[in-house]
C-alpha positions, 0 to 999 in steps of 0.5 A: 274329601268331605266323605272321608272326613264324615267317615272319620267322625263316624269311626271316632263316634263309634269307638266313643260309643263302644268305650262308653258301653264297656264302661257301663258293663264293667260298672254293672259286673258284680265284684268277686269279693261281694258275691259267693265264689263256687269251687270245684276240686281238680286232681285232688287226692289224699292218702290214708293208711297207705290207701289213695282217696280221690277227692271230687266235688265242690262248695260255695264260699262267701268271702264277705261272711266266711261261710261255705255252703252246698258242700258236697265232697266225695272220697273215692278209693279203698279206705274206710273213709270212702263216701260222700261228705256234705254240709248245708251251711258251715263256716268259721269266723276269720278262718278263710282257708278251711272247709269241713263236712260230715259224712258216713266216715265221720267228719272231713276237714280240708285246709288250703295253702292260703285263705280262699279267694277267686284263685286256685288254691292248693290243698295243705292238709286233709283229715277226719275227725269224730265231728265236723268241728272237732279235732282231726284224728286221722290225717292224710300222709299226703294230699295233692291237687287244688280247688279252683274257682268256677266263673260265675254265670253273671260274669260269663254272660257280660263277657259274652254280650261284650264279645257279641257287641264287638262282633256286631260292630265289626260286621257293620264297619265291614258292611259300610266299607263294601 
């Protein structure tokens, strides 16, 4: 009888340690709104003058400042707008649903259905103009696809450490019962 009671106390203690560890790890995890979020395009395309351009690439967006950086967007297709559009740092104060980059075809501007966040966001408008911050002169007749937030490495590492810990605790529990 003493042995079973002692074992039950060990399990309760082990559960408490696990819960406390998880709370500490959750407290150390960076919040999504405090850190810049990396985005990549998924199944994205736009039609310019009847010619479809596939949109690939991505960018980083900082929700706190409203600035995007590391833009590298490639249009692949048969139109004169094909090419890579880049920007090292750009942004619009208070406008968090638009990105803009410069390339050989002028400037590329993409508007999203809603403000950028850690969720998937659909393309609303794709267009080009004479400058990265100028008016849109050529608008796509249709656009499809979305931009997806890519999990940040710190979150993936914390999740992996947590899963490893749960696996080790499970193994220790099985070993003790054998």
